[in-house]
DOZA-600858 format. One line per 2 residues: their letters; for each residue z, y, x of N, C-alpha, C. Coordinates in steps of 0.2 Angstrom, whole numbers. Each point is the difference from the previous one (the first is absolute). Layout:
<atoms>
A) Z:Y:X:Z:Y:X:Z:Y:X ~ ...
</atoms>
This chain:
<atoms>
MR) 68:3:-91:-5:4:2:0:6:-5 ~ -1:6:2:1:6:-4:-6:4:1
FF) -6:-2:2:-6:4:2:-4:1:-6 ~ 1:-3:-6:-3:2:-6:4:3:-5
VS) -2:5:-3:4:3:-6:-5:-2:-6 ~ 3:0:-6:-4:-1:-6:-7:4:0
FS) -5:-3:-2:-6:4:0:0:4:-7 ~ -2:6:1:-1:4:-6:-5:-2:-5
IF) -1:2:-6:-5:-2:-4:-7:2:2 ~ -4:-4:3:-6:2:2:-6:-3:-3
LS) 1:-5:-4:-6:-4:-3:-4:5:-4 ~ 3:4:-4:-4:4:-5:-5:5:4
VG) 3:2:6:-5:4:4:-5:-4:4 ~ 3:-6:2:-4:-4:5:-6:-3:-4
IL) 1:-1:-7:-6:-3:-3:-6:5:0 ~ 1:6:0:-5:5:0:-3:1:7
AI) 3:-2:5:-2:1:7:-6:-4:2 ~ -4:3:4:-6:-3:2:1:-3:6
QC) -2:-6:1:1:-4:6:-5:2:5 ~ 1:4:5:-5:3:5:0:-4:6
KK) -5:1:4:-1:-4:6:6:3:5 ~ 3:-5:3:6:2:4:-2:3:7
QP) 3:6:1:-1:3:7:6:-1:4 ~ -1:-4:5:6:-1:5:1:6:4
LE) 6:-1:3:2:6:5:-4:-1:6 ~ -2:6:3:-4:0:6:4:-3:6
PN) -3:-3:4:3:-3:6:4:5:4 ~ -3:6:1:4:5:4:6:2:-3
QI) 0:1:-7:6:2:-4:5:-6:1 ~ -2:-6:-1:5:-5:1:3:0:7
SF) -4:0:5:2:0:7:5:6:1 ~ -1:6:-2:4:6:0:7:-1:-3
SL) 0:-4:-6:6:0:-4:4:-6:2 ~ -3:-5:3:5:-6:2:6:2:4
PK) 5:-3:-1:6:1:3:0:-2:8 ~ 3:4:4:-1:-1:7:8:0:3
PN) 3:-5:-2:7:-1:1:2:-1:8 ~ 6:2:2:2:-2:6:3:-8:-1
LY) -2:-4:5:2:-7:-1:6:-2:4 ~ 5:-2:-3:6:-2:3:0:-8:1
VQ) 2:-2:6:0:-7:1:7:-2:3 ~ 3:-5:-4:6:-3:3:-1:-7:1
ME) 2:-2:6:-1:-7:3:7:-4:1 ~ 0:-6:-2:6:-4:0:-1:-7:3
GK) 4:-3:4:-1:-7:3:-4:0:6 ~ 0:-6:3:-4:-1:7:-4:-6:0
GK) 0:-3:-6:-4:-7:-1:-7:1:2 ~ -4:-5:2:-7:0:2:-4:-5:-5
RG) 4:-3:-5:-4:-5:-4:-5:4:-5 ~ 2:6:-2:-4:4:-4:4:6:-3
SV) -3:4:-5:4:5:-2:-1:1:-8 ~ 5:3:-3:-1:2:-7:1:7:0
IG) -5:4:-3:0:7:0:0:3:-8 ~ 5:3:-1:1:4:-7:-4:6:1
IE) -4:2:-5:-4:6:1:1:4:-7 ~ 3:6:1:0:5:-6:-4:6:1
PY) -7:-1:-2:-5:5:1:2:6:-5 ~ -1:6:2:0:5:-4:-7:2:-3
LT) 0:-1:-7:-6:0:-4:0:6:-5 ~ -6:2:-1:-1:5:-6:-6:-2:-4
KY) -1:4:-5:-5:-2:-5:-7:-1:4 ~ -1:4:5:-6:0:4:-1:-6:4
SY) 6:-3:2:-1:-7:3:-3:-5:-4 ~ 0:1:-7:-3:-5:-4:-7:3:-3
AT) -3:5:3:-6:3:-3:-6:-5:1 ~ -1:-3:5:-5:-5:2:3:-6:3
EE) -4:-6:0:3:-5:4:1:1:8 ~ -5:4:2:0:2:7:6:5:2
SF) 2:4:-5:6:4:1:6:-4:0 ~ 1:-5:-4:6:-4:0:0:-4:6
YS) -6:-3:2:0:-4:6:2:4:6 ~ -3:6:1:2:4:6:7:2:0
SL) 3:1:-6:7:3:-1:4:-6:3 ~ -1:-6:-1:4:-6:2:-2:-2:7
KE) -6:1:2:-2:-2:7:3:3:5 ~ 2:7:-1:3:3:6:7:-3:1
YF) 3:-3:-5:7:-3:2:-1:-6:4 ~ -5:-4:-2:-2:-6:4:-2:2:7
QK) -4:5:1:-2:2:6:6:2:5 ~ 5:4:-4:6:2:4:4:-6:2
AK) 1:-5:-4:3:-6:2:-4:-4:6 ~ -6:0:-1:-4:-3:6:1:4:6
DN) -1:6:0:1:4:6:7:0:3 ~ 5:-2:-4:7:-1:3:1:-7:2
ES) -6:-4:0:0:-7:2:5:-4:-5 ~ 1:2:-6:4:-4:-5:-3:-5:-4
IF) -7:-1:1:-4:-5:-4:-1:-6:5 ~ 1:-6:-3:-1:-6:4:-6:-3:-5
VD) -5:-2:3:-6:-3:-3:2:-6:-4 ~ -1:0:-6:2:-6:-4:7:-2:-1
RT) 4:5:3:8:-1:0:4:6:-2 ~ -4:4:-4:4:6:-3:-1:0:-7
II) 5:2:-4:0:1:-7:2:7:-2 ~ -5:4:-3:1:7:-2:2:0:-8
VF) 6:4:-1:2:0:-7:0:7:-3 ~ -3:0:-6:-1:7:-3:4:1:-6
PE) 1:6:-3:4:1:-5:-3:-2:-7 ~ 5:0:-5:-2:-2:-7:-5:6:-2
YI) -4:-2:-5:-5:4:-3:-5:3:4 ~ -1:-2:6:-5:3:5:-7:0:-3
GT) -1:-6:-4:-7:-1:-2:-1:3:-7 ~ 5:2:-3:-1:2:-7:-4:6:-1
WL) 0:5:4:-3:6:0:-8:-1:1 ~ -2:-5:2:-7:-2:0:-3:1:-6
VV) 4:1:-5:-3:1:-7:-4:6:-1 ~ 1:5:5:-4:6:0:-5:0:5
TA) -1:-5:4:-5:0:6:-7:1:-3 ~ -4:4:3:-7:1:-1:-1:4:-7
ED) 5:3:-3:0:3:-6:-2:7:1 ~ -1:4:-6:-3:7:0:5:4:4
KS) -3:5:3:5:5:4:4:4:-4 ~ -1:1:-7:4:3:-4:7:-3:-1
IF) 1:-6:1:6:-4:0:4:3:5 ~ -2:1:6:3:2:6:2:7:0
EK) -3:4:-4:2:7:-1:6:1:-5 ~ 2:-5:-3:6:1:-5:6:1:4
ET) 5:3:-3:6:1:3:5:-6:-1 ~ 0:-3:-6:5:-5:-2:-4:-7:-1
IT) 4:-5:1:-2:-7:-2:-2:-1:-7 ~ 3:3:-4:-2:0:-7:-7:3:-1
EA) -1:5:2:-7:4:0:-5:-5:3 ~ 2:-2:6:-5:-4:3:-2:-7:-3
ME) 5:-3:-3:-1:-6:-4:-4:1:-7 ~ 1:6:-3:-3:2:-6:-8:1:2
TL) -1:3:6:-7:2:2:-3:-7:2 ~ 3:-5:3:-2:-6:1:-3:-4:-6
VK) 4:1:-5:-2:-4:-6:-6:4:-3 ~ 0:6:0:-6:4:-3:-6:-1:4
QN) 0:-1:6:-5:-2:4:-3:-7:-1 ~ 4:-4:-3:-2:-7:-1:2:-2:-7
LG) -2:5:-4:2:-1:-7:-3:-6:-4 ~ -6:-2:2:-3:-6:-3:4:-6:1
SF) 1:-1:7:3:-6:2:7:0:-2 ~ 4:6:0:7:0:-3:0:-2:-7
LW) -4:3:-4:0:-2:-7:-2:-7:-2 ~ -4:-3:4:-2:-7:-1:6:-4:2
HY) 3:1:5:6:-4:2:6:1:-4 ~ 1:7:-3:5:1:-4:0:-3:-7
LF) -7:-1:-2:-1:-3:-7:0:-8:0 ~ -3:-2:6:-2:-7:0:4:-5:5
SN) 3:3:5:3:-4:5:7:-2:-3 ~ 2:-6:3:7:-2:-2:5:5:2
SY) 5:1:-4:6:4:2:6:-3:0 ~ 4:1:5:7:-3:0:5:5:1
AE) -1:6:0:4:5:2:2:5:-5 ~ 6:3:1:2:5:-5:-4:7:1
DH) -1:1:6:-4:6:1:-8:-2:1 ~ -3:0:-5:-7:-3:0:-5:5:4
LK) 2:6:0:-5:5:4:1:-1:7 ~ 5:-1:3:1:-2:7:-3:-6:2
ET) 1:-5:-4:-2:-7:0:-8:0:1 ~ -3:4:-5:-7:1:0:-3:3:6
LF) 3:5:2:-2:4:6:-1:-5:6 ~ 5:-4:1:-1:-4:6:-4:-6:-1
RM) 0:-2:-7:-5:-6:-1:-7:2:1 ~ -2:6:-2:-7:2:0:-2:1:7
KA) 4:1:5:-2:1:7:2:-6:4 ~ 3:-6:-3:3:-5:4:-5:-4:5
WQ) -7:-1:-2:-4:-3:5:-2:4:6 ~ -1:7:-1:-1:4:5:6:1:5
MA) 6:0:-3:6:1:4:1:-7:4 ~ -1:-5:-3:1:-7:4:-5:0:6
DR) -6:2:-2:-6:-1:5:2:5:6 ~ 2:6:-1:1:5:5:6:-2:4
YQ) 5:-2:-3:7:-3:3:-2:-5:5 ~ -4:-5:-3:-1:-6:5:-5:2:5
RI) -5:4:-1:-4:2:6:3:3:5 ~ 5:5:-2:3:4:5:5:-4:4
FS) 4:-3:-3:5:-4:4:-3:-6:4 ~ -5:-3:-3:-3:-5:4:-3:3:6
RL) -3:5:-1:-3:4:6:5:1:6 ~ 5:3:-2:5:2:4:3:-6:4
AL) 2:-6:-4:2:-6:3:-4:-3:5 ~ -7:0:-2:-5:-3:5:-1:5:6
EY) 0:6:-1:-1:5:5:5:-1:6 ~ 6:0:-3:6:0:5:3:-7:1
RV) -3:-5:-3:3:-7:0:7:-1:-1 ~ 2:3:-6:7:0:-2:0:-2:-7
AI) 6:-3:-2:1:-2:-7:3:6:-3 ~ -1:1:-7:2:6:-3:4:-2:-7
VA) 6:2:-1:3:0:-7:-2:7:-3 ~ -5:0:-4:-3:6:-2:3:3:-6
GS) 7:2:1:4:3:-5:-1:-3:-7 ~ -2:4:-5:-2:-3:-6:-5:5:-4
IV) -3:-3:-5:-5:3:-4:1:-2:-8 ~ -2:4:-4:1:-2:-8:-7:-3:-2
LP) 0:-6:-2:-6:-3:-3:2:-5:-6 ~ -5:-1:-4:2:-5:-5:0:-7:2
HP) 6:-3:0:1:-7:2:-5:-3:5 ~ -1:2:6:-5:-2:4:0:-7:3
KV) -5:-3:2:0:-6:3:-5:1:6 ~ 1:-5:5:-5:0:6:-5:-6:-2
VE) -6:2:-1:-5:-5:-2:-6:0:6 ~ 0:-6:3:-5:0:6:1:5:5
GK) 6:2:1:1:5:5:-1:7:-2 ~ 0:1:-7:-1:7:-2:6:2:-5
IT) 3:6:1:5:2:-5:-4:1:-7 ~ 3:-3:-5:-4:0:-6:5:2:-6
PT) -1:6:-3:4:1:-6:-2:-4:-6 ~ 5:-1:-4:-1:-4:-6:1:4:-7
DG) 0:-3:-5:2:4:-7:7:0:-1 ~ 4:-2:5:7:-1:-1:4:7:0
PL) 6:0:0:4:6:0:0:3:7 ~ 1:7:0:1:3:7:6:-2:3
EN) -1:-1:7:6:-2:4:0:4:7 ~ 5:1:3:1:3:6:0:-5:5
VS) -5:-1:4:-2:-6:4:-1:2:8 ~ 2:-5:4:-1:1:7:-4:-6:3
FY) -4:2:5:-5:-5:3:2:0:7 ~ -2:-6:3:1:-1:7:-7:-2:3
FH) -2:4:5:-6:0:4:1:-4:7 ~ -4:-5:1:0:-3:6:-4:4:6
AD) 2:-2:6:-3:4:6:-8:-1:0 ~ -3:-4:-4:-7:-1:0:-3:4:-6
GR) 4:3:-3:-2:4:-6:0:-3:-7 ~ 2:-7:0:1:-3:-6:6:2:-4
VD) -1:1:-6:6:1:-5:3:-7:-2 ~ 6:-1:1:3:-6:-2:0:-1:-8
DQ) -1:-6:-2:-1:-1:-7:7:0:-4 ~ 5:0:4:7:1:-4:2:7:-1
IV) 2:2:-5:1:7:-2:8:1:-2 ~ 3:5:3:7:2:-2:-1:5:-6
RK) 4:-2:-5:0:4:-6:7:3:-1 ~ 1:7:-1:6:3:-1:4:-3:-5
LF) 6:-2:1:4:-4:-5:4:5:-5 ~ 3:5:3:4:5:-4:-2:7:0
PI) -6:1:-4:-2:7:-1:6:4:-3 ~ 0:7:2:5:4:-3:-2:3:-7
VE) 4:4:-3:-2:2:-7:-6:3:0 ~ -2:5:4:-6:4:0:-6:-5:1
EK) 1:-5:4:-6:-5:1:-1:-5:-6 ~ 6:-2:-3:0:-4:-6:-5:2:-5
QF) -1:7:-1:-4:2:-5:-7:-2:0 ~ -2:-2:6:-7:-3:1:-1:-6:5
LS) 5:-2:3:0:-5:5:4:-6:-3 ~ -3:-6:2:4:-6:-2:4:-3:6
EG) 5:-4:-2:4:-3:6:-3:-7:2 ~ 1:-1:7:-2:-6:3:6:-5:-2
EV) -1:-7:3:5:-5:-1:4:-1:7 ~ 6:0:-1:4:-1:7:-2:-5:4
NQ) -1:-6:-3:-1:-6:4:-8:-1:2 ~ -4:5:-1:-7:-1:1:-3:4:6
NP) 4:4:3:-3:4:6:0:-4:6 ~ -5:1:4:-2:-5:6:4:2:6
TY) 0:-4:5:2:1:6:-6:-1:5 ~ -1:5:4:-6:0:4:1:-3:7
RT) -4:-5:2:1:-3:7:-4:5:5 ~ 4:3:5:-3:4:4:1:-2:7
SL) -4:3:5:1:-1:7:7:1:3 ~ 4:4:-4:7:2:2:5:-4:-4
GR) -2:-4:-5:5:-4:-4:-1:2:-7 ~ 3:-4:-5:-1:1:-7:3:7:-2
LY) -5:3:-5:2:7:-2:0:0:-7 ~ 5:4:-3:2:1:-7:-1:7:-2
TM) -2:2:-5:-1:7:-3:4:1:-6 ~ 4:5:0:3:3:-6:-3:7:-1
VC) -2:1:-6:-3:6:-2:5:5:-2 ~ 2:5:3:5:5:-1:6:-2:-4
AD) 0:1:-7:7:-1:-3:2:-8:0 ~ -5:-4:1:2:-7:1:5:-2:5
SW) 0:5:5:5:-1:6:7:1:-2 ~ 1:2:-7:7:2:-2:3:-6:-4
FP) -4:-5:-1:3:-6:-5:2:-6:4 ~ 6:-2:-1:3:-6:4:-5:-6:-1
EV) -3:-1:-6:-4:-6:-1:-6:-1:4 ~ -2:6:2:-6:0:5:2:-2:7
YK) 6:1:2:2:-2:6:1:-8:0 ~ 2:-3:-5:0:-7:-1:-7:-3:2
EL) -5:3:-3:-7:-2:1:-2:1:7 ~ 2:6:3:-1:1:7:3:-6:5
EE) 6:-2:-2:4:-5:4:-4:-7:-1 ~ -2:-1:-6:-4:-6:-1:-7:0:4
SE) -2:6:1:-7:0:3:0:-1:7 ~ 6:0:3:1:-1:7:-4:5:4
AE) 0:6:-2:-4:6:3:4:2:6 ~ -4:2:5:3:4:6:-1:7:0
IL) -4:2:-4:-2:8:-1:0:2:-7 ~ 4:5:-1:0:3:-7:-3:7:0
VV) -5:1:-4:-3:7:0:1:3:-8 ~ 2:6:0:1:3:-7:-4:7:0
PS) -6:0:-3:-4:6:-1:3:4:-6 ~ 2:6:1:3:4:-5:-3:7:-2
FV) 3:3:-5:-3:6:-2:6:4:-4 ~ 2:6:2:5:4:-3:-3:7:-1
AP) 0:2:-6:-2:7:-2:4:3:-6 ~ 1:6:-1:-2:5:5:4:0:6
SE) -2:4:5:3:0:7:8:2:-1 ~ 2:4:-5:7:2:0:4:-6:-3
AW) -3:-5:-3:3:-6:-3:4:-3:6 ~ -2:0:6:4:-3:5:7:2:1
QS) 1:6:-1:7:3:1:3:1:-7 ~ -3:-2:-5:3:1:-7:5:-5:-1
KW) 4:1:-5:5:-5:-2:-3:-7:-3 ~ 3:-5:2:-3:-7:-2:3:-2:-7
NG) -5:-2:-4:2:-1:-7:1:-7:-2 ~ 0:-5:5:0:-7:-1:-7:-3:-1
YN) 0:-6:-1:-7:-4:0:-4:3:-6 ~ -6:1:2:-5:4:-5:-4:-6:-4
GY) 3:0:-6:-4:-5:-5:3:-7:0 ~ 6:-1:3:3:-6:0:8:1:1
AN) 3:-5:-2:8:0:0:2:-1:8 ~ 5:4:1:2:0:7:3:-7:2
PK) -2:-3:6:3:-7:1:8:1:1 ~ 3:-6:0:7:0:0:3:3:6
DI) -3:0:6:3:2:6:-1:8:1 ~ -3:3:-5:0:8:0:7:3:-1
LP) 2:4:4:6:4:-1:-1:6:-5 ~ 3:-1:-6:-1:6:-5:1:7:2
KD) 5:0:5:1:7:3:-6:3:4 ~ -4:-4:2:-6:2:3:-5:4:-4
VG) 0:-3:-6:-5:3:-5:1:7:-2 ~ -4:5:2:1:7:-2:3:4:6
NI) 2:-4:5:4:3:5:-4:0:7 ~ -3:-6:2:-3:0:6:-7:2:-1
TE) -4:2:6:-7:2:-1:-4:-6:0 ~ -6:1:-2:-6:-5:-1:-1:-3:7
KS) 0:4:5:-1:-3:7:6:-5:2 ~ 6:3:-2:6:-5:2:0:-6:-4
AW) -2:0:-6:-1:-6:-5:-5:-4:3 ~ -6:2:3:-5:-4:3:3:-4:6
KK) 4:4:4:3:-3:6:5:-5:-2 ~ 4:1:-6:5:-5:-1:-2:-6:-5
YA) -5:1:-4:-1:-5:-5:-7:-3:0 ~ -4:3:5:-7:-3:1:0:-4:6
ML) -5:0:4:-1:-5:5:6:0:5 ~ 2:6:3:5:0:5:7:-3:-3
GR) 1:1:-6:6:-2:-3:0:-8:-2 ~ -6:-2:-1:0:-7:-3:-3:-5:5
LK) -3:2:5:-3:-5:5:5:-3:4 ~ 2:-6:-2:5:-4:4:-2:-6:4
NP) -6:-2:-1:-3:-6:2:-1:1:8 ~ 3:-4:4:-1:0:7:-7:-2:2
QV) -3:-4:-4:-7:-2:2:-5:5:0 ~ 1:6:-3:-4:5:-1:1:5:6
KL) -4:0:5:1:4:6:-2:7:0 ~ -5:2:-5:-1:7:-1:-1:1:-8
GI) 3:5:-2:-1:3:-7:-2:7:1 ~ -6:2:-3:-2:7:1:-2:3:-7
NV) 2:6:-2:-1:3:-6:-3:7:1 ~ -6:0:-2:-4:7:1:-2:3:-6
FF) 0:7:0:-1:4:-6:-7:4:0 ~ -3:1:-6:-6:4:-1:3:7:2
RG) -4:4:4:1:7:1:-6:4:-1 ~ 1:6:-3:-6:4:-1:0:4:-6
EI) -5:4:-1:0:5:-6:-7:-2:-4 ~ 1:-3:-5:-6:-2:-5:0:5:-6
WD) -4:5:0:0:5:-4:7:3:0 ~ 4:0:-6:6:3:0:6:-5:1
MN) -2:-6:2:5:-5:1:2:0:8 ~ 6:1:2:2:-1:6:4:-6:1
AS) -2:-5:5:4:-6:1:3:0:6 ~ 6:-3:1:4:0:6:3:-7:1
GD) 6:0:3:4:-6:2:0:-1:7 ~ 5:-3:3:1:-1:7:0:-8:1
AF) -4:-2:4:0:-8:2:6:-2:2 ~ 1:-7:-2:6:-4:2:-2:-6:4
FQ) 5:-2:4:-2:-6:4:6:-4:2 ~ -1:-7:0:5:-4:2:-3:-5:5
FY) 2:0:7:-3:-4:5:5:-4:3 ~ -2:-7:0:5:-5:2:7:1:-3
GK) 0:1:-6:7:0:-4:3:7:1 ~ -2:5:3:3:6:1:-4:6:-3
PI) 3:5:-3:-4:5:-3:-2:5:6 ~ -6:2:0:-3:5:5:0:7:-3
NN) 2:4:4:0:7:-2:-7:3:0 ~ -2:3:-6:-6:4:0:1:7:4
LV) -4:0:5:2:6:5:-4:6:-2 ~ -4:1:-5:-3:6:-2:5:5:-2
KD) 0:6:3:5:5:-2:-3:6:-3 ~ -6:1:1:-3:5:-3:-4:-2:-6
EK) 1:3:-6:-3:-2:-6:-8:2:0 ~ -1:5:4:-7:3:1:-5:-5:3
IQ) 3:-5:4:-4:-5:2:-3:-4:-5 ~ -6:0:-1:-3:-3:-6:-2:-8:1
GR) -5:-1:5:-2:-7:1:4:-3:4 ~ 2:-7:-2:5:-4:4:-2:-7:1
LY) 1:-2:7:-1:-7:1:6:-3:3 ~ 2:-6:-2:6:-3:2:-2:-7:3
VF) 1:-1:7:-3:-6:3:6:-4:2 ~ -1:-7:-2:5:-5:2:-3:-5:4
YL) 2:-1:6:-3:-5:4:4:-7:0 ~ -3:-5:-2:3:-6:-1:-1:-5:6
</atoms>
């Protein structure tokens, strides 16, 4: 994940800042600024048991301005699927990309944050607007990370982020009567306690939650196992044998968060899980990284099956195709593998990536030809 650069030294200035009452963006400004992408739909299969729908919504900083703006930004994709008769009541699973919940860290914050040009400036402003809370967590909360500033920023907003994330995805699941793999969100070692996502005082983790069609969040949590170098500065690793398999109306479902789909040992866990559906929420940024030269495994030794000649020669996209889900998913029991990517422009960060699919043992071509097509839905009928 490359959406954070090191914070500049701000504490000396921030100490002197007066924490004023927050002035949120006006609703009409949010409505005017929200992305209005053309929605592309690709449909595969003819089954009637149900459907799995990978959604790559195109999001901007304004999508996260309020809970309602985030909800409405996602709802249009659900409605598109419903209008296309792709949703089966209680028999559809929606899959979202990695980090989709992470930017809820700025939701309901002061409008000055959204006026900034860069993520660095926005995050510095977020800290200054919440200076008392930030300093309390910085000085007194447990720290597990090399980058204590990033760690503190997310820790101070963890409860609000968790509440917003659960409310929005529970609402969508219940409204459309679908199950949701809700991408991922950064939280301090969360648990689900009496049906509520609950942050703890543990280390920050990149985690994915599963919402049932009645709006309930499952109490089992998927934790990213192999954070890349940039993430390791403030995120902790999960344990390979601890991630759950969800029982769904369409079969057992296993989740690999982004880079986890590159590691052979995770596919051993997949096989033992007896899963029939594999979902991989992912994030790649900046957008030009997709066509840049691949430099090998980020933060880990290359597995033995990696061809040395590929490192520094093939593109990042080609490496994903060869060494992630498409190249490693050999289990005939898995009838569908779907890998979706975060898309959008969050301040000065542009995220991209092209979804990958394997359907009944065969790769399915992503038929998007025009990069200008921003919002994407991929429907698989089982």
